[in-house]
Backbone as JSON Lines, residues from 0, in Angstrom:
{"i":0,"aa":"M","n":[206.59,82.83,127.23],"ca":[207.38,83.18,126.08],"c":[207.1,84.58,125.6]}
{"i":1,"aa":"G","n":[205.87,85.09,125.82],"ca":[205.52,86.43,125.37],"c":[206.29,87.48,126.13]}
{"i":2,"aa":"E","n":[206.47,88.59,125.48],"ca":[207.22,89.69,126.08],"c":[206.26,90.6,126.83]}
{"i":3,"aa":"N","n":[206.6,91.01,128.04],"ca":[205.76,91.94,128.79],"c":[205.65,93.25,128.03]}
{"i":4,"aa":"G","n":[204.45,93.82,128.04],"ca":[204.26,95.1,127.36],"c":[204.23,94.95,125.86]}
{"i":5,"aa":"G","n":[203.91,93.76,125.35],"ca":[203.89,93.52,123.91],"c":[203.01,94.5,123.16]}
{"i":6,"aa":"G","n":[201.84,94.81,123.75],"ca":[200.94,95.77,123.11],"c":[201.56,97.15,123.02]}
{"i":7,"aa":"D","n":[202.26,97.57,124.08],"ca":[202.93,98.87,124.07],"c":[204.04,98.89,123.01]}
{"i":8,"aa":"N","n":[204.78,97.78,122.92],"ca":[205.86,97.71,121.93],"c":[205.31,97.79,120.51]}
{"i":9,"aa":"L","n":[204.18,97.1,120.26],"ca":[203.57,97.13,118.94],"c":[203.09,98.54,118.6]}
{"i":10,"aa":"A","n":[202.45,99.19,119.58],"ca":[201.97,100.57,119.35],"c":[203.15,101.5,119.06]}
{"i":11,"aa":"Y","n":[204.25,101.32,119.79],"ca":[205.42,102.17,119.56],"c":[206.03,101.88,118.19]}
{"i":12,"aa":"S","n":[206.13,100.61,117.82],"ca":[206.65,100.25,116.49],"c":[205.8,100.88,115.4]}
{"i":13,"aa":"R","n":[204.5,100.89,115.59],"ca":[203.61,101.52,114.6],"c":[203.85,103.03,114.53]}
{"i":14,"aa":"S","n":[204.06,103.66,115.69],"ca":[204.33,105.11,115.71],"c":[205.64,105.43,115.01]}
{"i":15,"aa":"V","n":[206.67,104.61,115.27],"ca":[207.96,104.8,114.6],"c":[207.76,104.61,113.1]}
{"i":16,"aa":"G","n":[207.02,103.58,112.73],"ca":[206.76,103.31,111.32],"c":[206.04,104.46,110.63]}
{"i":17,"aa":"E","n":[205.08,105.07,111.33],"ca":[204.37,106.23,110.77],"c":[205.33,107.38,110.52]}
{"i":18,"aa":"R","n":[206.26,107.61,111.46],"ca":[207.25,108.69,111.28],"c":[208.13,108.39,110.07]}
{"i":19,"aa":"I","n":[208.59,107.15,109.97],"ca":[209.45,106.76,108.85],"c":[208.7,106.96,107.53]}
{"i":20,"aa":"R","n":[207.43,106.54,107.48],"ca":[206.63,106.69,106.26],"c":[206.42,108.17,105.94]}
{"i":21,"aa":"T","n":[206.12,108.99,106.96],"ca":[205.89,110.42,106.74],"c":[207.13,111.07,106.11]}
{"i":22,"aa":"I","n":[208.3,110.75,106.65],"ca":[209.54,111.34,106.13],"c":[209.79,110.85,104.7]}
{"i":23,"aa":"R","n":[209.58,109.56,104.45],"ca":[209.79,109.04,103.09],"c":[208.86,109.74,102.1]}
{"i":24,"aa":"R","n":[207.62,109.93,102.5],"ca":[206.66,110.58,101.6],"c":[206.99,112.05,101.4]}
{"i":25,"aa":"Q","n":[207.5,112.71,102.45],"ca":[207.92,114.11,102.28],"c":[209.07,114.2,101.29]}
{"i":26,"aa":"K","n":[209.88,113.17,101.23],"ca":[210.98,113.12,100.26],"c":[210.48,112.69,98.88]}
{"i":27,"aa":"R","n":[209.19,112.38,98.8],"ca":[208.54,111.94,97.56],"c":[209.23,110.73,96.96]}
{"i":28,"aa":"L","n":[209.48,109.76,97.83],"ca":[210.11,108.51,97.41],"c":[209.13,107.36,97.62]}
{"i":29,"aa":"S","n":[209.09,106.44,96.68],"ca":[208.33,105.2,96.87],"c":[209.24,104.22,97.62]}
{"i":30,"aa":"L","n":[208.65,103.13,98.09],"ca":[209.47,102.1,98.73],"c":[210.51,101.57,97.73]}
{"i":31,"aa":"Q","n":[210.1,101.43,96.47],"ca":[211.02,100.93,95.45],"c":[212.13,101.94,95.15]}
{"i":32,"aa":"D","n":[211.79,103.25,95.21],"ca":[212.82,104.28,95.02],"c":[213.9,104.16,96.1]}
{"i":33,"aa":"V","n":[213.47,103.96,97.35],"ca":[214.42,103.86,98.45],"c":[215.33,102.64,98.23]}
{"i":34,"aa":"E","n":[214.72,101.52,97.85],"ca":[215.52,100.32,97.6],"c":[216.55,100.57,96.5]}
{"i":35,"aa":"A","n":[216.12,101.17,95.4],"ca":[217.03,101.42,94.28],"c":[218.12,102.42,94.67]}
{"i":36,"aa":"R","n":[217.73,103.53,95.28],"ca":[218.72,104.58,95.6],"c":[219.67,104.18,96.71]}
{"i":37,"aa":"S","n":[219.22,103.25,97.57],"ca":[220.1,102.8,98.66],"c":[220.91,101.58,98.22]}
{"i":38,"aa":"E","n":[220.83,101.25,96.92],"ca":[221.52,100.09,96.37],"c":[221.17,98.84,97.16]}
{"i":39,"aa":"S","n":[219.86,98.7,97.45],"ca":[219.26,97.56,98.15],"c":[219.67,97.42,99.62]}
{"i":40,"aa":"E","n":[220.25,98.47,100.2],"ca":[220.52,98.42,101.63],"c":[219.19,98.37,102.39]}
{"i":41,"aa":"F","n":[218.18,99.11,101.88],"ca":[216.85,99.11,102.48],"c":[215.89,98.49,101.48]}
{"i":42,"aa":"K","n":[215.6,97.22,101.65],"ca":[214.68,96.51,100.75],"c":[213.27,97.07,100.94]}
{"i":43,"aa":"A","n":[212.54,97.2,99.84],"ca":[211.18,97.75,99.87],"c":[210.29,96.96,100.83]}
{"i":44,"aa":"S","n":[210.38,95.63,100.8],"ca":[209.53,94.8,101.65],"c":[209.83,95.0,103.13]}
{"i":45,"aa":"V","n":[211.1,95.13,103.47],"ca":[211.49,95.32,104.87],"c":[211.11,96.72,105.33]}
{"i":46,"aa":"L","n":[211.38,97.73,104.49],"ca":[211.02,99.1,104.84],"c":[209.51,99.22,105.03]}
{"i":47,"aa":"G","n":[208.74,98.56,104.16],"ca":[207.28,98.55,104.3],"c":[206.86,97.93,105.63]}
{"i":48,"aa":"A","n":[207.54,96.86,106.04],"ca":[207.23,96.22,107.33],"c":[207.56,97.16,108.49]}
{"i":49,"aa":"Y","n":[208.66,97.91,108.38],"ca":[208.97,98.91,109.41],"c":[207.86,99.95,109.47]}
{"i":50,"aa":"E","n":[207.45,100.44,108.31],"ca":[206.45,101.5,108.24],"c":[205.09,101.05,108.78]}
{"i":51,"aa":"R","n":[204.76,99.79,108.59],"ca":[203.48,99.27,109.11],"c":[203.57,98.87,110.57]}
{"i":52,"aa":"G","n":[204.78,98.91,111.14],"ca":[204.97,98.53,112.54],"c":[204.98,97.03,112.73]}
{"i":53,"aa":"E","n":[205.12,96.28,111.65],"ca":[205.15,94.82,111.72],"c":[206.52,94.3,112.11]}
{"i":54,"aa":"R","n":[207.51,95.15,111.95],"ca":[208.89,94.77,112.24],"c":[209.56,95.95,112.94]}
{"i":55,"aa":"A","n":[210.27,95.68,114.03],"ca":[210.97,96.73,114.77],"c":[212.3,97.02,114.08]}
{"i":56,"aa":"I","n":[212.64,98.3,114.02],"ca":[213.9,98.71,113.4],"c":[214.95,98.88,114.5]}
{"i":57,"aa":"S","n":[216.15,98.37,114.27],"ca":[217.23,98.52,115.25],"c":[217.74,99.95,115.22]}
{"i":58,"aa":"L","n":[218.38,100.37,116.29],"ca":[218.93,101.73,116.35],"c":[220.0,101.97,115.29]}
{"i":59,"aa":"P","n":[220.95,101.05,115.08],"ca":[221.95,101.3,114.03],"c":[221.31,101.43,112.65]}
{"i":60,"aa":"R","n":[220.3,100.61,112.39],"ca":[219.62,100.65,111.1],"c":[218.84,101.96,110.95]}
{"i":61,"aa":"M","n":[218.2,102.38,112.05],"ca":[217.46,103.65,112.03],"c":[218.42,104.8,111.76]}
{"i":62,"aa":"H","n":[219.59,104.74,112.34],"ca":[220.6,105.78,112.12],"c":[221.0,105.83,110.65]}
{"i":63,"aa":"R","n":[221.21,104.66,110.04],"ca":[221.58,104.62,108.62],"c":[220.44,105.14,107.75]}
{"i":64,"aa":"L","n":[219.19,104.81,108.11],"ca":[218.04,105.29,107.35],"c":[217.91,106.81,107.47]}
{"i":65,"aa":"A","n":[218.12,107.34,108.67],"ca":[218.07,108.79,108.87],"c":[219.13,109.47,108.02]}
{"i":66,"aa":"R","n":[220.32,108.89,107.97],"ca":[221.4,109.45,107.15],"c":[221.02,109.39,105.67]}
{"i":67,"aa":"F","n":[220.39,108.28,105.25],"ca":[219.94,108.14,103.87],"c":[218.92,109.23,103.52]}
{"i":68,"aa":"Y","n":[217.97,109.48,104.44],"ca":[216.94,110.5,104.22],"c":[217.46,111.92,104.48]}
{"i":69,"aa":"N","n":[218.67,112.02,105.04],"ca":[219.27,113.31,105.37],"c":[218.42,114.09,106.37]}
{"i":70,"aa":"V","n":[218.03,113.39,107.45],"ca":[217.29,114.02,108.54],"c":[217.97,113.66,109.86]}
{"i":71,"aa":"P","n":[217.84,114.49,110.88],"ca":[218.38,114.13,112.19],"c":[217.72,112.85,112.69]}
{"i":72,"aa":"V","n":[218.49,111.96,113.29],"ca":[217.96,110.65,113.69],"c":[216.81,110.79,114.69]}
{"i":73,"aa":"D","n":[216.82,111.82,115.53],"ca":[215.73,111.97,116.5],"c":[214.4,112.25,115.82]}
{"i":74,"aa":"Q","n":[214.44,112.7,114.58],"ca":[213.2,112.98,113.86],"c":[212.56,111.69,113.33]}
{"i":75,"aa":"M","n":[213.27,110.59,113.42],"ca":[212.71,109.3,113.02],"c":[211.82,108.73,114.12]}
{"i":76,"aa":"L","n":[211.9,109.33,115.3],"ca":[211.13,108.84,116.44],"c":[209.85,109.66,116.61]}
{"i":77,"aa":"P","n":[208.79,109.01,117.08],"ca":[207.54,109.76,117.26],"c":[207.67,110.77,118.38]}
{"i":78,"aa":"G","n":[207.02,111.91,118.22],"ca":[207.02,112.95,119.25],"c":[205.64,113.08,119.83]}
{"i":79,"aa":"G","n":[205.4,114.15,120.55],"ca":[204.11,114.38,121.17],"c":[203.04,114.74,120.16]}
{"i":80,"aa":"N","n":[203.43,115.37,119.05],"ca":[202.46,115.77,118.03],"c":[202.74,115.0,116.75]}
{"i":81,"aa":"D","n":[201.67,114.62,116.08],"ca":[201.81,113.92,114.81],"c":[202.02,114.94,113.7]}
{"i":82,"aa":"P","n":[203.19,114.96,113.05],"ca":[203.45,115.95,112.02],"c":[202.56,115.76,110.79]}
{"i":83,"aa":"A","n":[201.97,114.59,110.65],"ca":[201.09,114.35,109.5],"c":[199.69,114.91,109.74]}
{"i":84,"aa":"D","n":[199.41,115.35,110.96],"ca":[198.09,115.87,111.3],"c":[197.92,117.25,110.68]}
{"i":85,"aa":"P","n":[196.97,117.39,109.75],"ca":[196.81,118.68,109.08],"c":[196.32,119.8,110.0]}
{"i":86,"aa":"T","n":[195.81,119.47,111.16],"ca":[195.32,120.5,112.08],"c":[196.42,120.98,113.02]}
{"i":87,"aa":"R","n":[197.61,120.39,112.91],"ca":[198.7,120.75,113.8],"c":[199.24,122.13,113.47]}
{"i":88,"aa":"G","n":[199.54,122.88,114.49],"ca":[200.18,124.18,114.31],"c":[199.17,125.29,114.07]}
{"i":89,"aa":"P","n":[199.63,126.52,114.21],"ca":[198.72,127.65,114.06],"c":[198.34,127.87,112.59]}
{"i":90,"aa":"A","n":[197.16,128.37,112.4],"ca":[196.71,128.71,111.05],"c":[197.47,129.94,110.59]}
{"i":91,"aa":"P","n":[197.82,130.02,109.31],"ca":[198.54,131.18,108.83],"c":[197.68,132.43,108.89]}
{"i":92,"aa":"N","n":[198.3,133.55,109.27],"ca":[197.54,134.8,109.29],"c":[197.55,135.43,107.9]}
{"i":93,"aa":"Q","n":[196.78,136.49,107.72],"ca":[196.63,137.09,106.39],"c":[197.96,137.64,105.86]}
{"i":94,"aa":"D","n":[198.79,138.2,106.75],"ca":[200.09,138.73,106.31],"c":[200.96,137.64,105.7]}
{"i":95,"aa":"A","n":[200.95,136.46,106.35],"ca":[201.75,135.35,105.84],"c":[201.24,134.9,104.48]}
{"i":96,"aa":"L","n":[199.93,134.98,104.28],"ca":[199.36,134.57,102.99],"c":[199.65,135.59,101.9]}
{"i":97,"aa":"D","n":[199.72,136.87,102.28],"ca":[199.95,137.92,101.3],"c":[201.34,137.82,100.67]}
{"i":98,"aa":"R","n":[202.34,137.49,101.48],"ca":[203.7,137.46,100.96],"c":[204.44,136.25,101.5]}
{"i":99,"aa":"K","n":[204.63,135.28,100.64],"ca":[205.38,134.1,101.04],"c":[206.82,134.27,100.57]}
{"i":100,"aa":"V","n":[207.74,133.92,101.43],"ca":[209.15,133.91,101.07],"c":[209.56,132.44,101.05]}
{"i":101,"aa":"V","n":[209.93,131.96,99.88],"ca":[210.27,130.55,99.71],"c":[211.75,130.44,99.36]}
{"i":102,"aa":"I","n":[212.48,129.74,100.2],"ca":[213.91,129.51,99.99],"c":[214.07,128.21,99.21]}
{"i":103,"aa":"D","n":[214.87,128.27,98.16],"ca":[215.17,127.08,97.37],"c":[216.36,126.38,98.02]}
{"i":104,"aa":"L","n":[216.09,125.28,98.7],"ca":[217.13,124.57,99.44],"c":[218.15,123.9,98.52]}
{"i":105,"aa":"T","n":[217.73,123.55,97.31],"ca":[218.69,122.94,96.38],"c":[219.72,123.97,95.93]}
{"i":106,"aa":"R","n":[219.28,125.22,95.75],"ca":[220.24,126.28,95.39],"c":[221.15,126.6,96.57]}
{"i":107,"aa":"L","n":[220.59,126.56,97.78],"ca":[221.39,126.83,98.98],"c":[222.54,125.84,99.08]}
{"i":108,"aa":"A","n":[222.28,124.57,98.74],"ca":[223.31,123.54,98.82],"c":[224.5,123.86,97.91]}
{"i":109,"aa":"G","n":[224.24,124.56,96.79],"ca":[225.32,124.89,95.87],"c":[225.9,126.28,96.05]}
{"i":110,"aa":"C","n":[225.38,127.04,97.0],"ca":[225.82,128.42,97.22],"c":[227.15,128.42,97.98]}
{"i":111,"aa":"T","n":[228.05,129.32,97.58],"ca":[229.38,129.37,98.22],"c":[229.62,130.66,99.0]}
{"i":112,"aa":"A","n":[228.58,131.49,99.14],"ca":[228.74,132.75,99.89],"c":[229.11,132.43,101.35]}
{"i":113,"aa":"P","n":[229.86,133.33,102.0],"ca":[230.34,133.05,103.35],"c":[229.22,132.81,104.37]}
{"i":114,"aa":"E","n":[228.07,133.46,104.18],"ca":[226.99,133.3,105.15],"c":[226.15,132.05,104.93]}
{"i":115,"aa":"T","n":[226.47,131.29,103.89],"ca":[225.69,130.11,103.54],"c":[225.61,129.1,104.68]}
{"i":116,"aa":"A","n":[226.72,128.84,105.35],"ca":[226.73,127.84,106.42],"c":[225.76,128.22,107.54]}
{"i":117,"aa":"L","n":[225.76,129.5,107.92],"ca":[224.84,129.95,108.97],"c":[223.39,129.9,108.51]}
{"i":118,"aa":"I","n":[223.14,130.28,107.27],"ca":[221.78,130.21,106.74],"c":[221.31,128.77,106.74]}
{"i":119,"aa":"D","n":[222.16,127.87,106.27],"ca":[221.81,126.45,106.21],"c":[221.51,125.91,107.61]}
{"i":120,"aa":"R","n":[222.33,126.27,108.59],"ca":[222.13,125.8,109.96],"c":[220.8,126.31,110.51]}
{"i":121,"aa":"Y","n":[220.48,127.58,110.24],"ca":[219.23,128.16,110.73],"c":[218.02,127.49,110.05]}
{"i":122,"aa":"L","n":[218.09,127.29,108.76],"ca":[216.97,126.67,108.05],"c":[216.78,125.21,108.46]}
{"i":123,"aa":"T","n":[217.88,124.53,108.81],"ca":[217.77,123.16,109.34],"c":[217.01,123.16,110.66]}
{"i":124,"aa":"L","n":[217.28,124.16,111.51],"ca":[216.53,124.28,112.77],"c":[215.03,124.46,112.51]}
{"i":125,"aa":"I","n":[214.7,125.28,111.52],"ca":[213.29,125.5,111.17],"c":[212.67,124.18,110.69]}
{"i":126,"aa":"Q","n":[213.39,123.45,109.85],"ca":[212.87,122.18,109.34],"c":[212.62,121.19,110.47]}
{"i":127,"aa":"V","n":[213.53,121.13,111.42],"ca":[213.37,120.22,112.56],"c":[212.17,120.64,113.39]}
{"i":128,"aa":"K","n":[212.05,121.93,113.65],"ca":[210.93,122.42,114.45],"c":[209.59,122.11,113.78]}
{"i":129,"aa":"R","n":[209.54,122.29,112.47],"ca":[208.3,122.03,111.73],"c":[208.15,120.57,111.31]}
{"i":130,"aa":"Q","n":[209.24,119.82,111.45],"ca":[209.3,118.44,110.97],"c":[208.94,118.37,109.49]}
{"i":131,"aa":"D","n":[209.58,119.25,108.74],"ca":[209.35,119.39,107.3],"c":[210.65,119.07,106.58]}
{"i":132,"aa":"F","n":[210.73,117.89,106.0],"ca":[211.98,117.45,105.4],"c":[211.87,117.18,103.91]}
{"i":133,"aa":"N","n":[211.07,117.97,103.2],"ca":[210.94,117.69,101.76],"c":[212.26,117.95,101.03]}
{"i":134,"aa":"G","n":[213.11,118.81,101.59],"ca":[214.46,118.98,101.08],"c":[214.62,119.86,99.86]}
{"i":135,"aa":"R","n":[213.53,120.38,99.3],"ca":[213.64,121.18,98.08],"c":[213.41,122.66,98.35]}
{"i":136,"aa":"V","n":[212.36,122.98,99.07],"ca":[212.04,124.37,99.38],"c":[211.6,124.49,100.83]}
{"i":137,"aa":"L","n":[211.68,125.7,101.35],"ca":[211.19,125.98,102.69],"c":[210.58,127.37,102.69]}
{"i":138,"aa":"T","n":[209.32,127.45,103.09],"ca":[208.65,128.73,103.2],"c":[208.97,129.3,104.57]}
{"i":139,"aa":"I","n":[209.47,130.53,104.59],"ca":[209.84,131.12,105.86],"c":[208.84,132.22,106.23]}
{"i":140,"aa":"R","n":[208.7,132.42,107.52],"ca":[207.77,133.39,108.07],"c":[208.49,134.69,108.38]}
{"i":141,"aa":"R","n":[207.73,135.71,108.7],"ca":[208.32,137.03,108.97],"c":[209.35,136.98,110.1]}
{"i":142,"aa":"D","n":[209.04,136.26,111.17],"ca":[210.01,136.14,112.27],"c":[211.3,135.47,111.8]}
{"i":143,"aa":"D","n":[211.14,134.46,110.95],"ca":[212.32,133.78,110.39],"c":[213.13,134.75,109.53]}
{"i":144,"aa":"L","n":[212.43,135.61,108.8],"ca":[213.1,136.58,107.94],"c":[213.91,137.57,108.78]}
{"i":145,"aa":"Q","n":[213.4,137.93,109.96],"ca":[214.16,138.82,110.84],"c":[215.46,138.15,111.28]}
{"i":146,"aa":"A","n":[215.39,136.88,111.61],"ca":[216.61,136.16,112.02],"c":[217.58,136.05,110.83]}
{"i":147,"aa":"L","n":[217.04,135.78,109.65],"ca":[217.91,135.71,108.47],"c":[218.56,137.07,108.18]}
{"i":148,"aa":"A","n":[217.82,138.15,108.42],"ca":[218.4,139.49,108.24],"c":[219.61,139.67,109.15]}
{"i":149,"aa":"A","n":[219.49,139.18,110.39],"ca":[220.62,139.28,111.32],"c":[221.81,138.45,110.82]}
{"i":150,"aa":"I","n":[221.53,137.26,110.32],"ca":[222.59,136.4,109.79],"c":[223.28,137.07,108.59]}
{"i":151,"aa":"L","n":[222.46,137.7,107.74],"ca":[222.97,138.34,106.54],"c":[223.63,139.69,106.81]}
{"i":152,"aa":"G","n":[223.43,140.21,108.03],"ca":[224.01,141.5,108.38],"c":[223.27,142.66,107.73]}
{"i":153,"aa":"T","n":[221.96,142.47,107.5],"ca":[221.15,143.53,106.89],"c":[219.97,143.83,107.81]}
{"i":154,"aa":"G","n":[219.25,144.87,107.5],"ca":[217.98,145.11,108.17],"c":[216.93,144.21,107.53]}
{"i":155,"aa":"I","n":[215.75,144.19,108.1],"ca":[214.68,143.36,107.56],"c":[214.39,143.71,106.1]}
{"i":156,"aa":"D","n":[214.5,145.01,105.76],"ca":[214.23,145.43,104.38],"c":[215.33,145.0,103.41]}
{"i":157,"aa":"G","n":[216.51,144.74,103.93],"ca":[217.61,144.32,103.07],"c":[217.74,142.81,102.92]}
{"i":158,"aa":"A","n":[216.99,142.05,103.71],"ca":[217.13,140.59,103.7],"c":[216.68,139.99,102.36]}
{"i":159,"aa":"L","n":[215.5,140.39,101.89],"ca":[215.0,139.82,100.64],"c":[215.91,140.15,99.45]}
{"i":160,"aa":"P","n":[216.33,141.42,99.31],"ca":[217.26,141.7,98.2],"c":[218.55,140.87,98.28]}
{"i":161,"aa":"R","n":[219.06,140.67,99.5],"ca":[220.29,139.88,99.66],"c":[220.05,138.41,99.32]}
{"i":162,"aa":"L","n":[218.91,137.87,99.75],"ca":[218.57,136.48,99.4],"c":[218.39,136.34,97.89]}
{"i":163,"aa":"E","n":[217.8,137.36,97.28],"ca":[217.63,137.37,95.82],"c":[219.0,137.4,95.14]}
{"i":164,"aa":"E","n":[219.9,138.25,95.66],"ca":[221.25,138.36,95.11],"c":[222.0,137.03,95.19]}
{"i":165,"aa":"L","n":[221.75,136.28,96.28],"ca":[222.37,134.97,96.44],"c":[221.67,133.89,95.62]}
{"i":166,"aa":"D","n":[220.58,134.28,94.94],"ca":[219.77,133.37,94.12],"c":[219.18,132.23,94.95]}
{"i":167,"aa":"L","n":[218.7,132.58,96.15],"ca":[218.12,131.58,97.03],"c":[216.59,131.63,97.08]}
{"i":168,"aa":"L","n":[216.0,132.65,96.47],"ca":[214.54,132.79,96.53],"c":[213.89,132.06,95.38]}
{"i":169,"aa":"R","n":[212.77,131.44,95.68],"ca":[211.93,130.85,94.64],"c":[210.58,131.55,94.73]}
{"i":170,"aa":"R","n":[210.08,131.93,93.6],"ca":[208.77,132.56,93.61],"c":[207.73,131.53,93.98]}
{"i":171,"aa":"S","n":[206.84,131.9,94.9],"ca":[205.81,130.97,95.33],"c":[204.66,130.98,94.35]}
{"i":172,"aa":"D","n":[204.01,129.83,94.25],"ca":[202.84,129.73,93.38],"c":[201.67,130.46,94.01]}
{"i":173,"aa":"P","n":[200.85,131.16,93.23],"ca":[199.75,131.93,93.8],"c":[198.54,131.07,94.08]}
{"i":174,"aa":"D","n":[198.69,130.04,94.9],"ca":[197.61,129.11,95.21],"c":[196.33,129.84,95.54]}
């Protein structure tokens, strides 16, 4: 009666659950928040079981949950690196620490400038690459700023003033 590879399936369900939990926490939502905001489509008890790997999530349900969280569905699946691992990725260099450029994603959503669609598409790529889906702000690096300058049709020195003009910059906290 047992299923072959049951241990592998359980380990995979736990990995999927960890990804789902990581994304929910990045959105700063409790299990109860998800239940309330989804109008009980995702019950807290069931979502908790998915997150603990106690219950497998179907693909259609995972797709609906990804849409609810506003993340690409492939980001709900575990990858080679654990995005919750604080040691993942390169350490920031001193230049990055000296000047942070933080884009306010909530303002971007309301922006009507013609270049907004391209900026949004580029920042979504950055979020997917970093697996950072908090949805409110995104800190961009110098290389990202060069790409944004190209999108904005400015030089690197003109990118920040243009982003400021579009009211997309948020001042970073001096941690």
